[in-house]
C-alpha positions, 0 to 999 in steps of 0.5 A: 075627964075634967079639964084640970085633970086632963091638963095634968095627965097630958103634961105628965105624959109629955114629960115621960120617956115613952113614945105615946102621950096623946092616946087618940091623937088629934081628931081634926087637922090642927091649925098652927100659929107662930108668934114672935117679935120678928117677922123675918125670924129664921125659925119661921122657915125652920118651922115650915120645914118641920111641918113638911117633915111631919106631913111627909111622915104621915104620907109615908104612913098612908095616913090621911092626917096632916098638920095645917098651914102656919099662920104668922103673928108678930107679937112680943112673947111673954118670956117670963111666963115661958120660962116658968112653964118650961121649968114646970115641964122640965121638973115634971111636977104636973103643976100647971102655971098661968098661961099668958093671956096672949096665947088664949087670944091667938088663933090656932090649935098649936101656938108656936112661941118664938122667944128671944130668951133662954130656957129649955124648949118645950111643948105643953097643953093649955085650954083644958088640954084642947090646945098646945104651946110649943115654945122655942128658945132664942137662936143666940143661945147654945146649942142653937148656935150649932148647925141643924140643931134648931130645925130638929128641936122644932120638929121634936117639940111638934112631935110632942104636940102630935102625941109622941113622948121621948125615947132613949136612942140618941140617933132619933128625933124624939130622944130626950129626958130621962135619957141623956140625949140633948139637942146638941146631938142634932148637930150636922153640917148637912141640913137634915131631920133625924128619923123616928123609931119603928115604935114611934111610927107604929104609934103614929099609925095607931093615932092617925090610921089609914083612912083618918078623917077630920072630925070638926 
């Protein structure tokens, strides 16, 4: 499949209301780079927690797959480009926008952009579909002002980067459009991650089976 066609296909699947987006999953352990202007950003700790959540999930599934360590880069994220890409993903047009050069220059298979601006957080492919952007909106905008929401939004978007789509169950982590689920439903006075559905666990088990080994 040509890179442009792969990009369009994966973007459409990421926006779809199904629990499968990347049919075969990652074939190697993806490295993660978090980029944002503040070295003390609270979301860095939440990202570490989200990576831990997913790695515990794979351990429970007896899969050999794990997410890699998070590398941190202090840099200004191009907010205008993130907003444009967010609009594209949200509209499900399947039309890619120009990926800011900063992302191509950064190391990592999954680049997590921590922005100070307001847009709908998203995950999307770039570099011919071989890498992922996970973009997270600013913490001063609702519903991130509610307890427990940002933690689950970060984990939710990482779920897309791992190959999961949306479901329609508001009590589950991957609930989202076209279902009427919105991030405010993640509100909780007790820090916790919302669970996965049984179908999503089976999908992960198929993409990352027992005995999974990295193919670099």
